[in-house]
C-alpha positions in Angstrom: -19.0 18.9 8.6 -21.4 18.7 11.5 -20.6 15.2 12.4 -17.1 14.3 11.3 -15.9 10.7 11.6 -13.7 10.2 14.7 -10.3 8.8 14.0 -7.6 7.2 16.2 -3.9 6.6 15.3 -2.0 3.7 16.7 1.8 3.9 16.3 3.4 7.4 16.3 6.3 6.8 13.9 7.2 8.7 10.7 4.1 7.8 8.7 1.7 8.7 11.5 2.4 12.4 10.9 1.1 11.9 7.3 -2.0 10.3 8.6 -2.6 13.0 11.2 -2.1 15.8 8.7 -4.4 14.0 6.3 -7.1 13.8 8.9 -6.7 17.5 9.8 -7.1 18.4 6.2 -10.4 16.6 5.7 -13.6 18.2 7.0 -15.2 14.8 7.2 -12.6 13.5 9.7 -11.4 14.4 13.2 -8.5 12.9 15.1 -9.4 12.3 18.8 -7.2 9.5 20.1 -3.6 8.3 19.9 -1.7 5.3 21.3 1.9 4.3 21.2 4.0 1.9 23.3 6.4 4.7 23.9 4.4 6.9 26.2 6.6 10.0 25.9 6.4 9.9 22.1 2.7 9.1 22.1 1.8 12.0 24.5 3.9 14.5 22.4 2.2 13.3 19.3 -1.3 13.6 20.8 -0.5 17.1 22.1 0.8 18.1 18.7 -2.5 17.2 17.0 -4.9 18.0 19.8 -5.9 14.4 20.5 -6.1 12.3 23.7 -3.3 9.9 24.5 -4.4 6.5 25.7 -2.0 4.4 27.7 -3.1 1.1 26.2 -4.5 -0.2 23.0 -7.4 -1.8 24.8 -8.3 1.5 26.4 -8.3 3.3 23.1 -10.5 0.6 21.6 -12.9 1.0 24.5 -13.4 4.7 23.7 -16.9 4.7 22.2 -16.4 7.8 20.1 -13.6 6.3 18.0 -15.0 5.1 14.7 -11.8 4.4 12.7 -8.4 3.2 13.8 -5.4 4.0 11.6 -2.8 1.4 12.2 0.7 2.8 11.6 2.8 0.2 13.4 5.5 -2.2 12.2 4.0 -4.6 9.6 4.2 -7.7 11.8 1.8 -6.1 14.3 -0.9 -5.4 11.8 -2.9 -8.6 12.0 -3.5 -8.8 15.7 -4.2 -5.0 16.0 -6.6 -5.1 13.1 -8.5 -8.1 14.6 -8.8 -6.4 18.0 -10.1 -3.2 16.4 -12.6 -5.1 14.3 -13.8 -7.0 17.4 -14.3 -3.7 19.1 -16.5 -2.5 16.2 -14.0 -0.1 14.7 -13.3 0.4 11.0 -9.7 0.2 10.1 -7.2 1.9 7.8 -4.1 -0.3 7.8 -0.7 0.8 6.5 0.9 -1.3 3.8 1.6 -4.1 3.7 -1.8 -5.3 5.1 0.1 -8.2 6.6 3.3 -10.1 5.9 1.7 -13.5 5.6 -1.3 -14.4 3.4 -3.0 -16.4 6.1 -2.9 -13.4 8.4 -4.3 -11.1 5.7 -7.2 -13.5 5.1 -7.8 -13.7 8.9 -8.0 -9.9 9.1 -10.4 -9.7 6.2 -12.6 -12.5 7.5 -12.8 -10.9 11.0 -13.8 -7.5 9.5 -16.6 -9.2 7.6 -17.7 -11.1 10.6 -18.0 -7.9 12.7 -19.4 -5.7 9.9 -16.5 -3.2 9.8 -14.7 -1.7 6.9 -11.0 -2.4 6.2 -8.8 -0.5 3.8 -5.1 -0.8 3.2 -3.0 2.2 2.2 -2.2 2.3 -1.5 -2.1 6.1 -2.1 -0.6 5.9 -5.6 -4.0 4.6 -6.8 -5.5 8.0 -5.8 -3.5 9.9 -8.4 -5.8 11.5 -11.0 -3.3 10.3 -13.7 -3.5 6.8 -12.4 -7.3 6.9 -12.4 -7.3 8.2 -16.0 -4.9 5.5 -17.1 -6.9 2.8 -15.4 -10.1 3.8 -17.2 -8.2 4.1 -20.5 -6.8 0.6 -20.2 -10.0 -0.9 -19.0 -11.7 0.6 -22.0 -9.3 -1.2 -24.3 -7.2 1.9 -25.2 -4.1 -0.2 -25.8 -6.0 -3.3 -27.0 -4.5 -6.7 -26.1 -1.6 -6.2 -23.7 1.7 -7.9 -24.4 4.5 -6.6 -22.2 3.9 -4.9 -18.9 6.9 -4.0 -16.7 7.6 -2.1 -13.5 10.8 -0.7 -12.1 11.4 0.6 -8.6 15.0 2.0 -8.2 15.3 3.9 -5.0 17.9 4.4 -2.3 17.8 3.4 1.4 21.0 3.7 3.3 22.3 1.2 5.9 21.5 3.9 8.5 17.8 3.7 7.4 17.7 0.0 8.3 19.6 0.5 11.5 17.4 3.4 12.7 14.6 1.0 13.9 15.2 -2.6 15.1 12.3 -4.0 13.2 13.4 -2.7 9.8 15.0 -5.3 7.5 13.8 -8.3 9.5 11.6 -11.1 8.4 9.7 -11.1 11.7 8.4 -7.5 11.6 9.2 -6.1 8.2 8.2 -9.3 6.3 10.6 -8.5 3.5 12.7 -5.7 2.1 12.7 -3.7 -1.1 9.6 -5.5 -2.4 7.6 -5.6 0.8 8.3 -2.2 2.2 9.1 0.1 -0.8 8.1 -1.7 -4.0 4.7 -2.8 -2.9 3.1 0.5 -4.0 4.3 0.1 -7.6 3.6 -3.7 -7.6 0.0 -3.0 -6.5 -0.3 -0.2 -9.1 1.0 -2.5 -11.9 -1.5 -5.3 -11.2 -4.3 -2.9 -10.7 -3.7 -1.3 -14.1 -2.8 -4.4 -16.1 -4.6 -7.3 -14.4 -3.9 -10.1 -12.0 -0.6 -12.0 -12.3 -0.7 -15.8 -12.8 2.9 -16.8 -12.3 6.2 -15.4 -11.1 9.8 -16.5 -11.5 12.0 -14.5 -9.2 15.3 -13.9 -7.4 15.8 -11.8 -4.3 19.0 -11.0 -2.5 20.7 -8.6 -0.1 23.4 -7.2 -2.3 24.6 -4.2 -0.3 22.8 -3.8 3.0 23.4 -5.8 6.1 19.8 -7.0 6.6 18.0 -10.3 6.7 15.7 -9.4 3.8 16.3 -8.4 0.2 17.6 -5.0 -1.0 17.3 -6.2 -4.7 14.7 -8.3 -6.5 13.8 -9.3 -10.0 10.9 -11.3 -11.4 9.5 -12.6 -14.6 5.7 -12.2 -14.7 3.0 -14.0 -16.6 -0.4 -12.3 -16.4 -3.8 -13.9 -16.4 -4.5 -12.0 -19.6 -1.5 -13.6 -21.3 0.7 -10.6 -21.2 4.3 -11.0 -20.0 6.4 -8.7 -17.8 9.5 -7.9 -15.8 9.7 -6.5 -12.3 12.9 -4.9 -10.9 13.0 -3.5 -7.4 16.0 -2.2 -5.5 16.8 0.1 -2.6 20.5 0.4 -3.7 20.0 2.9 -6.6 22.2 5.9 -5.9 21.0 8.4 -7.0 17.4 7.5 -6.5 15.6 7.0 -9.8 12.0 6.5 -8.5 9.4 4.2 -10.0 8.2 3.6 -13.6 5.6 1.4 -15.2 5.7 0.5 -18.9 2.7 -1.0 -20.6 2.8 -2.2 -24.2 -0.2 -3.4 -26.2 -1.3 -4.1 -29.7 -2.5 -0.5 -30.2 0.3 1.4 -28.4 2.3 2.2 -25.3 1.8 3.9 -21.9 4.7 4.9 -19.6 3.8 6.0 -16.0 6.6 7.7 -14.1 6.3 8.9 -10.5 2.5 9.4 -10.6 2.5 11.0 -14.0 1.7 9.7 -17.5 4.9 10.5 -19.3 4.0 8.7 -22.6 0.6 7.6 -23.9 0.4 6.7 -27.6 -2.4 4.7 -29.3 -2.9 3.9 -33.0 0.2 5.8 -33.9 -0.8 9.1 -32.3 -0.3 10.7 -28.8 -3.4 10.6 -26.6 -4.6 13.9 -25.5 -4.4 14.1 -21.7 -6.6 16.2 -19.5 -5.2 18.9 -17.1 -4.8 16.8 -14.0 -5.2 18.3 -10.6 -1.8 18.6 -8.8 -1.0 15.4 -6.8 1.8 14.4 -4.5 1.6 10.8 -3.2 2.6 12.2 0.2 0.4 13.7 1.5 -2.4 13.8 -1.0 -2.9 10.0 -1.4 -3.3 9.4 2.3 -5.6 12.4 2.7 -7.8 11.1 -0.2 -8.0 7.6 1.3 -8.8 9.0 4.8 -11.6 11.0 3.3 -12.9 8.1 1.2 -13.1 6.0 4.4 -15.1 8.7 6.2 -17.5 9.0 3.2 -17.8 5.2 2.9 -19.0 5.1 6.6 -21.5 7.9 6.2 -22.7 6.6 2.8 -22.8 2.9 3.8 -20.6 1.7 1.0 -17.2 -0.1 0.7 -14.0 2.0 0.6 -12.4 2.4 -2.8 -9.4 0.3 -1.7 -10.5 -2.7 0.3 -8.7 -5.2 2.4 -9.0 -7.7 -0.4 -7.0 -5.3 -2.6 -4.1 -5.6 -0.2 -3.9 -9.3 -0.8 -3.0 -9.1 -4.6 0.3 -7.3 -4.1 1.1 -9.5 -1.2 0.7 -12.6 -3.3 3.1 -11.3 -5.9 5.7 -10.4 -3.3 5.4 -13.7 -1.4 5.3 -15.6 -4.6 8.6 -14.0 -5.7 10.2 -14.9 -2.3 9.0 -18.5 -2.7 10.2 -18.7 -6.2 13.6 -17.4 -5.2 13.9 -19.9 -2.4 12.7 -22.8 -4.5 14.4 -21.7 -7.8 11.3 -22.4 -9.8 8.3 -20.7 -11.3 5.4 -20.2 -8.8 1.7 -20.3 -9.7 0.2 -17.7 -7.4 -3.0 -19.7 -7.1 -0.9 -22.3 -5.2 -0.5 -19.7 -2.4 -4.2 -19.2 -1.9 
């Protein structure tokens, strides 16, 4: 592409490599700037990907060539960094969760609107061709009236994982545990496929890990469309069993397992599935979102995943935390 969109990455942790590789794989994008509070790590990262290291966030934002800032820092830093980028006229790709408090997420969105910049949060599972097909199938009434819609996230994170970075497993910077950090992708996918959730009744606890936040969560869900559901999330499943969504309706059932449709029946017959393009959530999902942001800038449209999209999953998670603390069902509208 003659005029690729110029990207910057802030925060050079593990996920930053996925962002950098995604930018490198997209002809519409080019990585030109990097910042990290750890100068040695930041300079090494910049050298690895042929970018310029900036010794302060403010200096990076002052670089006129930068059009998009990819925020790959601990969750608690997302709001202030997003707002500064928006005020500098930069578009933003913000890693999940968009924020750890709803008021901060709304402040981020409002600031981006005020300064006329685009904001997307990273939900790469939505990019799967299978997920896109299932979304269209359900929206078209393929399963009729939905009745029971469940999600299960049963993965493994060791104590060493939480101990490897001081911010992990803390309320201040992680904002939560198994739900906020790992389960959020499947929680977002569930509500995106099925519809918004009206109420939650949940329980969260740290069952095995020595952390402030939860390693295990369960919730009963009531959807706006009158379906019911169950949500189970843990980072103590050994061996790791991944993520699964089950959707039951008056016409049939869909099961979505690890970015694949593993069962789709309607009206007593299996639904013929197309031959989907190969997809791996890492790195394909990030690459596709990076490309979509570049195209949205050049085409003058909103990105396919907006900042507002990041709020829905956050409401479900924070509603579950509130429900667990108060031992009562929570209307998500009360959090707005």
